[in-house]
C-alpha positions as CSV (number, residue, x, y, z in Angstrom):
1,M,-1.8,-2.0,-18.9
2,L,-0.8,-1.3,-15.3
3,D,-1.5,2.2,-14.0
4,Y,1.7,3.0,-12.2
5,S,0.6,6.4,-11.0
6,L,-2.5,4.9,-9.4
7,L,-0.4,2.1,-7.7
8,K,2.1,4.8,-6.4
9,N,-0.8,6.9,-5.1
10,L,-2.5,4.0,-3.3
11,L,0.8,3.0,-1.7
12,L,1.4,6.5,-0.6
13,I,-2.0,6.7,1.0
14,A,-1.5,3.3,2.6
15,T,1.9,4.5,4.0
16,I,0.1,7.4,5.7
17,F,-2.7,5.3,7.0
18,S,-0.5,2.4,8.2
19,P,1.0,4.0,11.3
20,I,-2.4,5.2,12.4
21,M,-3.8,1.7,12.0
22,M,-0.8,0.1,13.9
23,A,-1.2,2.5,16.8
24,F,-4.9,1.7,17.0
25,I,-4.2,-2.0,16.9
26,Q,-1.5,-1.8,19.6
27,K,-3.9,0.1,21.9
28,T,-6.8,-2.2,21.4
29,K,-5.4,-5.7,21.0
30,R,-5.4,-6.3,24.7
31,F,-9.2,-6.6,24.5
32,L,-8.9,-9.7,22.3
33,P,-9.6,-13.0,24.1
34,N,-6.8,-14.9,22.2
35,S,-3.5,-13.8,20.6
36,N,-4.2,-16.0,17.6
37,L,-7.0,-13.5,16.6
38,I,-4.6,-10.5,16.2
39,P,-3.8,-11.1,12.4
40,L,-7.5,-11.3,11.6
41,Y,-8.3,-8.3,13.8
42,S,-5.5,-6.4,12.0
43,L,-6.9,-7.2,8.6
44,I,-10.4,-6.2,9.6
45,V,-9.1,-2.9,11.1
46,A,-7.1,-2.2,8.0
47,L,-10.0,-2.8,5.6
48,V,-12.6,-0.9,7.6
49,G,-10.3,1.8,8.7
50,S,-9.0,2.4,5.2
51,Y,-12.6,2.8,4.0
52,F,-13.3,5.5,6.6
53,F,-9.9,7.2,6.2
54,S,-10.4,7.4,2.4
55,L,-14.0,8.5,2.8
56,I,-13.1,11.4,5.1
57,F,-9.7,12.6,3.6
58,I,-9.9,11.5,0.0
59,K,-13.2,12.3,-1.7
60,S,-12.8,10.8,-5.2
61,I,-11.7,7.2,-4.5
62,S,-13.6,4.0,-5.2
63,L,-14.5,1.2,-2.8
64,L,-12.1,-1.2,-4.6
65,E,-9.2,1.3,-4.2
66,T,-9.9,1.6,-0.4
67,I,-9.8,-2.2,-0.2
68,W,-6.3,-2.2,-1.9
69,I,-5.2,0.6,0.6
70,G,-6.4,-1.6,3.4
71,L,-4.5,-4.6,2.1
72,F,-1.3,-2.6,1.5
73,S,-1.6,-1.2,5.0
74,F,-2.0,-4.7,6.4
75,L,1.0,-5.9,4.5
76,G,3.2,-2.9,5.3
77,A,2.9,-0.2,2.7
78,D,6.2,1.4,3.5
79,T,8.0,-1.8,2.8
80,I,6.2,-2.4,-0.5
81,Y,6.7,1.2,-1.6
82,A,10.5,1.1,-0.8
83,A,10.8,-2.2,-2.6
84,L,9.1,-0.9,-5.7
85,E,10.4,2.6,-5.8
86,G,12.4,3.1,-8.9
87,K,11.9,-0.5,-10.0
88,L,8.7,0.0,-12.0
89,L,9.2,1.1,-15.6
90,S,6.3,2.2,-17.7
91,Y,5.8,0.7,-21.2
92,S,6.8,4.0,-22.8
93,D,10.1,3.9,-20.8
94,I,10.8,0.4,-22.0
95,V,9.9,1.1,-25.6
96,G,11.9,4.4,-25.6
97,N,15.1,2.9,-24.2
98,N,17.3,0.1,-25.5
99,S,17.1,-3.1,-23.5
100,S,20.8,-2.7,-22.5
101,D,19.9,0.8,-21.0
102,I,17.1,-0.7,-18.9
103,K,19.3,-3.6,-17.6
104,G,22.0,-1.2,-16.6
105,E,19.4,1.1,-14.9
106,I,18.0,-1.8,-12.9
107,E,21.4,-3.3,-11.9
108,Y,22.9,0.0,-10.6
109,E,19.9,1.3,-8.6
């Protein structure tokens, strides 16, 4: 079963980390020899930076979760979070509601 609260928390952390990472990349990308290396450089900065960001500011988080934070930051956590906000229903919500209620809820959001 998917842990929606964990996903939401990781996306929120990545949303906070993402502007810091982007500012760092904007300031340092001029030192790269080739512009084709910018996506790889961004991915490396996101993964390494998310590890240290999580290590310093969030004490109880695993290495796997920091990797997900880095990937979400690389992809654009704010876009992912906005796309998923209100769209994810937990299993208890689905079982507790009629299927017609859920369809109406999704269509009108």
